[in-house]
C-alpha positions as CSV (number, residue, x, y, z in Angstrom):
1,M,-69.4,47.1,-4.0
2,P,-73.2,47.3,-4.9
3,E,-74.1,45.1,-7.8
4,Y,-75.2,46.7,-11.1
5,R,-78.3,45.0,-12.4
6,V,-80.4,45.3,-15.6
7,F,-83.8,44.2,-14.7
8,K,-86.2,42.4,-17.1
9,R,-88.9,44.8,-18.2
10,K,-92.0,44.1,-20.2
11,I,-91.6,47.2,-22.4
12,Y,-88.6,45.3,-24.0
13,N,-91.1,43.1,-26.0
14,E,-92.9,46.3,-27.2
15,M,-89.6,47.7,-28.3
16,L,-88.8,44.5,-30.2
17,Q,-92.2,44.7,-31.9
18,W,-91.4,48.3,-33.0
19,K,-88.1,47.3,-34.5
20,Q,-89.5,44.3,-36.4
21,S,-92.7,46.0,-37.6
22,R,-91.5,49.5,-38.4
23,Q,-88.1,48.7,-39.9
24,G,-86.8,52.1,-39.3
25,K,-89.7,54.0,-40.6
26,T,-90.3,55.7,-37.3
27,A,-88.1,56.6,-34.3
28,L,-89.1,55.0,-31.0
29,L,-89.8,57.5,-28.2
30,I,-89.8,56.2,-24.7
31,K,-91.3,58.6,-22.2
32,G,-91.5,58.2,-18.5
33,A,-90.7,59.8,-15.1
34,R,-87.1,60.4,-14.1
35,R,-85.3,57.3,-12.8
36,V,-87.9,54.9,-14.1
37,G,-85.4,53.0,-16.2
38,K,-85.7,54.5,-19.7
39,S,-82.0,55.0,-20.4
40,T,-81.1,51.5,-19.0
41,I,-83.7,49.6,-21.1
42,A,-82.8,51.6,-24.3
43,E,-79.1,50.8,-24.0
44,E,-79.8,47.2,-23.1
45,F,-82.1,46.9,-26.1
46,A,-79.4,48.5,-28.4
47,R,-76.7,46.2,-27.0
48,R,-78.7,43.0,-27.7
49,E,-80.5,43.9,-30.9
50,Y,-78.0,45.9,-33.0
51,K,-74.5,45.4,-34.3
52,S,-73.4,48.7,-32.8
53,Y,-75.0,51.7,-31.0
54,I,-74.3,55.2,-29.8
55,V,-75.8,56.8,-26.7
56,V,-76.1,60.6,-27.0
57,D,-76.8,61.8,-23.5
58,F,-78.0,65.4,-23.7
59,S,-77.8,65.8,-20.0
60,D,-74.0,65.3,-20.1
61,A,-73.0,66.0,-23.7
62,P,-69.5,67.3,-24.7
63,E,-69.2,70.6,-26.5
64,S,-68.3,68.8,-29.7
65,L,-71.7,67.1,-29.7
66,W,-73.5,70.4,-29.5
67,N,-71.5,71.7,-32.4
68,A,-72.4,68.6,-34.4
69,V,-76.1,69.2,-33.6
70,Q,-75.8,72.7,-35.1
71,H,-75.1,70.9,-38.4
72,I,-77.6,68.1,-38.1
73,S,-79.2,69.0,-41.4
74,D,-76.0,67.8,-43.1
75,R,-76.5,64.1,-42.3
76,D,-73.2,62.9,-43.6
77,Y,-71.3,65.4,-41.5
78,F,-73.5,64.7,-38.4
79,F,-73.0,60.9,-38.5
80,T,-69.3,61.2,-39.1
81,Q,-69.0,63.6,-36.1
82,L,-70.9,61.2,-33.9
83,Q,-68.6,58.3,-34.8
84,F,-65.5,60.4,-34.0
85,I,-66.9,61.8,-30.7
86,Y,-68.1,58.4,-29.3
87,G,-65.5,56.2,-31.0
88,V,-68.1,53.8,-32.4
89,T,-68.6,52.7,-36.0
90,L,-72.2,52.9,-37.3
91,Y,-73.4,50.3,-39.8
92,E,-76.2,51.1,-42.2
93,R,-79.5,49.5,-41.1
94,E,-77.6,47.6,-38.4
95,S,-77.0,50.4,-35.9
96,V,-79.1,52.5,-33.6
97,I,-78.6,56.0,-32.2
98,I,-80.1,56.7,-28.7
99,F,-80.9,60.3,-28.0
100,D,-81.1,60.2,-24.2
101,E,-83.0,63.1,-22.4
102,I,-84.1,64.3,-25.8
103,Q,-86.2,67.1,-24.2
104,K,-82.9,69.0,-23.6
105,S,-82.2,69.3,-27.4
106,P,-85.5,70.4,-29.1
107,E,-83.7,70.9,-32.4
108,T,-82.6,67.3,-32.4
109,R,-86.1,66.1,-31.8
110,Q,-87.4,68.2,-34.6
111,A,-84.7,66.7,-36.9
112,I,-86.0,63.2,-36.2
113,K,-88.3,63.5,-39.3
114,Y,-85.3,63.9,-41.6
115,L,-83.1,61.4,-39.8
116,V,-85.9,58.7,-40.2
117,K,-86.3,59.7,-43.8
118,D,-82.6,59.2,-44.4
119,H,-83.2,55.6,-43.2
120,R,-79.5,54.7,-42.6
121,F,-80.0,54.0,-38.9
122,D,-82.6,53.4,-36.2
123,Y,-83.4,56.0,-33.5
124,I,-84.5,55.7,-29.9
125,E,-85.4,58.8,-28.0
126,T,-85.9,58.8,-24.2
127,G,-87.1,61.7,-22.1
128,S,-89.3,63.2,-19.4
129,L,-91.2,66.4,-19.3
130,L,-91.5,66.1,-23.1
131,S,-94.3,68.5,-23.8
132,I,-93.4,71.2,-21.3
133,K,-93.7,74.5,-23.2
134,K,-90.0,75.4,-23.2
135,N,-89.1,72.0,-24.5
136,V,-91.3,72.2,-27.6
137,Q,-91.4,75.9,-28.2
138,N,-90.7,76.9,-31.8
139,I,-90.2,73.3,-33.0
140,V,-92.5,71.0,-35.0
141,I,-93.1,67.8,-33.1
142,P,-92.2,64.9,-35.5
143,S,-95.0,62.6,-36.5
144,E,-92.5,59.9,-37.3
145,E,-92.4,58.7,-33.7
146,T,-93.7,55.5,-32.2
147,R,-94.4,56.4,-28.6
148,L,-94.2,54.1,-25.5
149,T,-94.7,55.1,-21.9
150,M,-92.5,53.4,-19.3
151,Y,-93.9,53.1,-15.8
152,P,-92.3,52.0,-12.5
153,M,-91.8,48.2,-12.3
154,D,-95.1,46.4,-12.0
155,Y,-95.6,43.7,-9.4
156,E,-94.6,40.9,-11.8
157,E,-91.4,42.7,-12.8
158,F,-90.7,43.3,-9.1
159,R,-91.1,39.5,-8.4
160,W,-88.7,38.8,-11.4
161,A,-86.2,41.1,-9.9
162,L,-86.3,39.1,-6.7
163,G,-85.7,35.9,-8.6
164,D,-89.4,34.7,-8.6
165,T,-90.7,33.8,-12.0
166,V,-93.5,31.6,-10.8
167,T,-95.8,33.3,-8.3
168,V,-97.6,35.9,-10.6
169,S,-98.3,33.4,-13.4
170,L,-99.7,30.9,-10.8
171,M,-101.9,33.7,-9.3
172,G,-103.2,34.4,-12.9
173,E,-104.2,30.7,-13.3
174,T,-105.9,30.8,-9.8
175,F,-107.7,34.0,-10.7
176,K,-109.1,32.6,-14.0
177,K,-110.4,29.5,-12.1
178,C,-111.7,31.7,-9.2
179,Q,-110.1,29.3,-6.8
180,S,-109.5,30.0,-3.1
181,L,-105.9,30.3,-2.1
182,G,-106.4,29.5,1.6
183,D,-105.6,31.8,4.5
184,A,-102.0,30.7,5.0
185,V,-101.0,31.2,1.4
186,T,-102.9,34.5,1.2
187,R,-101.1,35.8,4.3
188,K,-97.8,34.9,2.7
189,L,-98.6,36.5,-0.6
190,M,-99.9,39.6,1.2
191,R,-96.6,39.9,3.1
192,D,-94.7,39.6,-0.2
193,F,-96.9,42.2,-1.8
194,R,-96.5,44.7,1.1
195,L,-92.8,44.5,0.4
196,Y,-93.5,45.8,-3.1
197,M,-95.7,48.6,-1.7
198,L,-92.8,49.7,0.5
199,V,-89.9,49.3,-1.9
200,G,-91.8,50.4,-4.9
201,G,-91.0,49.9,-8.6
202,M,-88.2,52.4,-9.1
203,P,-85.2,50.3,-10.3
204,Q,-82.7,52.2,-8.1
205,A,-84.8,51.5,-5.0
206,V,-85.2,47.8,-6.0
207,N,-81.5,47.5,-6.6
208,T,-80.7,49.0,-3.2
209,Y,-83.1,46.6,-1.5
210,L,-81.4,43.6,-3.2
211,D,-78.0,44.9,-2.2
212,T,-78.8,45.8,1.5
213,L,-82.1,44.1,2.4
214,N,-82.4,47.3,4.5
215,L,-85.6,49.3,4.1
216,S,-84.1,52.5,5.6
217,E,-81.4,52.4,2.9
218,V,-84.2,52.0,0.3
219,D,-85.9,55.0,1.9
220,K,-82.8,57.1,1.4
221,V,-82.8,56.3,-2.3
222,K,-86.5,57.1,-2.6
223,R,-85.9,60.5,-1.0
224,E,-83.2,61.2,-3.4
225,I,-85.6,60.5,-6.3
226,I,-88.3,62.7,-4.8
227,E,-85.7,65.5,-4.4
228,L,-84.8,65.1,-8.0
229,Y,-88.5,65.5,-8.9
230,F,-88.6,68.7,-6.8
231,D,-85.6,70.0,-8.7
232,D,-87.3,69.3,-12.0
233,F,-90.5,70.9,-10.8
234,S,-88.7,74.1,-9.7
235,K,-87.2,74.4,-13.2
236,I,-90.6,74.6,-14.8
237,D,-92.4,76.4,-11.9
238,S,-90.2,78.7,-9.7
239,S,-93.2,79.3,-7.4
240,S,-92.9,75.7,-6.1
241,K,-96.7,75.2,-6.5
242,I,-96.2,72.0,-8.5
243,S,-94.0,70.6,-5.7
244,R,-96.7,71.5,-3.2
245,L,-99.4,69.8,-5.2
246,F,-97.2,66.7,-5.4
247,T,-96.2,66.6,-1.8
248,A,-99.9,67.0,-0.6
249,I,-101.1,63.8,-2.4
250,P,-101.0,61.6,0.7
251,S,-102.7,64.1,2.9
252,E,-105.4,64.8,0.3
253,L,-106.2,61.1,0.0
254,T,-106.5,60.6,3.7
255,K,-109.2,63.3,3.8
256,N,-111.4,60.8,2.0
257,A,-112.9,63.7,0.0
258,S,-114.6,63.3,-3.4
259,R,-111.8,65.2,-5.1
260,Y,-108.3,66.7,-4.8
261,Q,-108.9,70.0,-3.1
262,V,-106.4,72.4,-4.7
263,S,-107.6,75.4,-2.6
264,S,-106.5,73.6,0.6
265,V,-103.0,73.3,-0.9
266,L,-102.5,76.5,-2.8
267,G,-105.2,78.7,-1.4
268,R,-108.1,80.1,-3.4
269,S,-106.1,82.7,-5.5
270,E,-105.1,80.3,-8.3
271,G,-106.8,81.1,-11.6
272,R,-108.3,78.3,-13.7
273,D,-105.9,78.9,-16.6
274,S,-102.7,79.0,-14.5
275,L,-103.9,76.0,-12.4
276,G,-104.6,74.0,-15.6
277,E,-101.1,74.7,-16.8
278,L,-99.6,73.5,-13.5
279,L,-101.7,70.4,-13.5
280,H,-100.7,69.7,-17.2
281,D,-97.0,70.0,-16.3
282,L,-97.4,67.7,-13.3
283,E,-99.2,65.1,-15.4
284,D,-96.6,65.4,-18.1
285,S,-93.9,64.6,-15.6
286,L,-95.5,61.1,-15.2
287,T,-94.8,61.2,-11.5
288,V,-98.5,61.1,-10.8
289,N,-101.6,59.3,-11.9
290,F,-104.9,61.2,-12.3
291,A,-108.3,59.6,-11.7
292,H,-111.2,61.7,-13.1
293,H,-114.7,61.8,-11.9
294,V,-117.4,60.3,-14.1
295,N,-120.8,62.1,-13.8
296,D,-122.8,59.4,-15.6
297,P,-121.0,56.0,-15.4
298,N,-121.4,54.2,-18.6
299,V,-119.4,52.5,-21.4
300,G,-117.2,55.2,-23.0
301,L,-116.1,56.5,-19.6
302,P,-114.0,59.4,-21.0
303,L,-117.2,60.8,-22.7
304,N,-118.7,61.3,-19.3
305,A,-115.6,62.4,-17.4
306,E,-115.5,65.7,-15.4
307,Y,-111.9,66.8,-15.9
308,S,-112.2,69.5,-13.3
309,Q,-112.9,67.0,-10.6
310,Y,-110.1,64.5,-10.0
311,K,-108.0,62.6,-7.5
312,M,-104.2,62.3,-7.7
313,F,-102.0,59.3,-6.9
314,V,-98.2,59.0,-6.8
315,A,-97.1,57.0,-9.8
316,D,-95.0,54.8,-7.6
317,T,-96.4,53.5,-4.3
318,G,-92.9,53.2,-2.8
319,L,-92.4,56.9,-3.3
320,F,-95.9,57.5,-1.9
321,V,-95.0,55.7,1.3
322,T,-91.9,57.9,1.7
323,L,-93.9,61.1,1.0
324,A,-96.4,60.0,3.7
325,F,-93.6,60.0,6.2
326,W,-91.8,63.1,4.8
327,D,-91.9,64.8,8.2
328,K,-89.1,62.4,9.3
329,K,-85.6,62.8,8.0
330,V,-85.4,59.1,7.1
331,T,-88.3,56.7,7.7
332,E,-87.0,54.3,10.3
333,N,-86.7,50.6,9.7
334,I,-89.2,50.0,12.6
335,I,-91.9,51.9,10.7
336,Y,-91.2,49.9,7.6
337,Q,-91.2,46.6,9.5
338,K,-94.6,47.4,11.1
339,L,-96.0,48.4,7.7
340,L,-94.5,45.1,6.3
341,S,-96.2,43.0,9.0
342,D,-99.4,45.1,8.8
343,K,-99.2,46.3,12.4
344,L,-98.9,50.0,12.0
345,S,-101.9,51.7,13.6
346,A,-102.3,54.4,11.0
347,N,-105.1,54.0,8.5
348,L,-103.4,52.7,5.5
349,G,-106.4,52.5,3.2
350,Y,-105.0,55.3,1.1
351,V,-101.8,53.3,0.5
352,Y,-103.9,50.4,-0.9
353,E,-105.9,52.8,-3.1
354,N,-102.6,54.3,-4.5
355,V,-101.2,50.9,-5.3
356,V,-104.4,49.8,-7.0
357,A,-104.3,52.9,-9.1
358,Q,-100.7,52.1,-10.0
359,M,-101.5,48.5,-11.0
360,L,-104.5,49.5,-13.1
361,I,-102.4,52.0,-15.0
362,A,-99.6,49.5,-15.5
363,S,-102.2,47.1,-17.0
364,G,-103.3,49.7,-19.6
365,N,-106.3,51.2,-17.9
366,R,-107.2,54.9,-17.5
367,L,-108.5,55.9,-14.1
368,F,-112.1,57.0,-13.4
369,Y,-114.3,57.1,-10.3
370,H,-117.8,58.0,-9.3
371,T,-119.4,59.6,-6.2
372,W,-123.0,60.4,-5.4
373,P,-125.0,61.4,-2.4
374,S,-126.3,58.7,-0.1
375,E,-130.0,58.5,0.4
376,T,-129.7,57.2,4.0
377,S,-126.8,59.4,5.4
378,N,-124.9,62.6,5.1
379,H,-122.0,60.9,3.5
380,N,-121.4,60.3,-0.2
381,H,-121.1,56.9,-1.8
382,E,-117.9,56.4,-3.8
383,I,-116.8,53.8,-6.3
384,D,-113.0,54.0,-6.1
385,F,-112.4,52.9,-9.7
386,L,-114.4,52.1,-12.8
387,L,-113.4,49.8,-15.6
388,S,-115.1,49.5,-19.0
389,R,-115.2,45.8,-20.2
390,G,-117.1,45.1,-23.4
391,N,-120.5,46.8,-23.2
392,K,-120.5,46.8,-19.4
393,I,-118.8,48.8,-16.6
394,C,-117.1,47.1,-13.6
395,P,-117.0,49.0,-10.3
396,I,-114.1,48.5,-7.9
397,E,-114.2,49.3,-4.2
398,V,-110.8,49.2,-2.3
399,K,-110.6,48.2,1.3
400,S,-107.5,47.9,3.5
401,S,-109.0,45.6,6.1
402,G,-112.7,45.2,6.9
403,Y,-114.7,43.7,4.1
404,K,-118.1,42.6,5.6
405,T,-119.9,45.7,4.3
406,H,-119.7,47.2,0.9
407,A,-122.5,49.8,0.9
408,S,-121.2,51.8,-2.1
409,L,-121.0,48.7,-4.3
410,D,-124.5,47.7,-3.3
411,A,-125.9,51.2,-3.9
412,F,-124.2,51.4,-7.2
413,Q,-125.7,48.0,-8.2
414,K,-129.1,49.2,-7.3
415,K,-128.7,52.5,-9.2
416,F,-127.0,51.1,-12.4
417,S,-127.8,47.4,-12.5
418,K,-128.3,47.2,-16.2
419,R,-124.9,48.7,-17.0
420,I,-122.8,46.6,-14.6
421,G,-120.8,43.5,-15.5
422,N,-118.7,42.2,-12.6
423,R,-118.3,44.0,-9.3
424,F,-115.0,43.8,-7.5
425,L,-114.0,44.4,-3.9
426,V,-110.2,44.6,-3.7
427,Y,-108.9,43.8,-0.2
428,P,-106.0,42.0,1.6
429,K,-107.9,38.7,2.1
430,D,-108.5,35.5,0.1
431,L,-110.1,35.3,-3.4
432,R,-113.8,34.4,-3.2
433,K,-117.0,35.0,-5.1
434,E,-120.4,35.9,-3.8
435,L,-123.0,36.0,-6.5
436,D,-121.8,38.7,-8.9
437,L,-119.4,40.2,-6.4
438,L,-115.8,39.0,-6.6
439,Y,-113.6,39.5,-3.6
440,V,-110.0,40.0,-5.0
441,P,-106.8,40.0,-3.1
442,V,-105.0,43.3,-3.8
443,F,-102.0,41.5,-5.3
444,M,-104.4,40.2,-8.1
445,T,-105.4,43.6,-9.2
446,M,-103.5,43.3,-12.5
447,F,-105.9,40.6,-13.6
448,L,-109.1,42.7,-13.4
């Protein structure tokens, strides 16, 4: 029998901070993509931090629950019904009620304001697609919510799941000192990191890897998750345009264009308003990460962002790899093994770019990039990502193999020298520094 595991997640400490600081004055809303682990962490938190708890799962709720929701304005009646339905005693200020998949019950979400004011219990809401029109139509979104976003497992959480609590903290110390790791250690750490790129950070996929150590079995699970996303997309967009936009992410990145080209995916008939709504719904699903173009790179990157020019990345790189081989029924273990040993001939630069995007988001950054025409060729220069640090900006160029040239970083330095702090070249080799340019192994991206 496969083992059921509850993985250690960093969001737990943020939840604990909410409980201790807000003392029931707000509900905690955890949003995130489907299958990212929201329900699991909410119940684990409730089990460990409260005397009792009730999980109200709106995706599989009995009729009696829906009847109780109709009378949610009568708090005494509602709480009594919940205890009868779930067979759990609630204790004043010592119990929490989890409203799982809250987007399926807009009237319950609207009532959060009054439940919080009642102050008898704490409340945790979990959900995805939380601001899709039909999920918020005709209700007042409560302001009494503390909101957290849950992402796929980051690299440190992935190492924890594999029983390794040492490597990432050691890497952090090495990064601070800017010490070389040596080629042998770097190769080992890169192989470990490529496993993360292939499995990804979806808990179900990680659990399957731990159970089977078989990457084809992991791939089957990832395909099930992607199919689940397609089902969700079809419920909010019967034309399947959102699914097509999502599926095309790997092919759009391989074009090495300066933006995601919607016209090549949907044709040129899509109006700006309808396209904007499709993109909003896709972004709200938290299955993708958007990087927006910055016209004039400077501190305060959002002020100079061009939101009509963007790139899209899959929020989980493990799912990205599966999407990249979507033409095959199941991605064979041989492909995964070649990817793991870095011997697949395909240009995998876009996979590295996707995982860097994922790691920057997990570290609390928003994604911005910059392109401009080259003075010496017909190609554009491009800075893959831009970070704002203090009163300076830090450009990042991502390379999957060769690193001897970095024309875009050099041209950017020449053009914006007074605005630049550190320059980073993220690549699969050892940590080293060359004047103001830091060569960073991709597995250290979280420290930038």
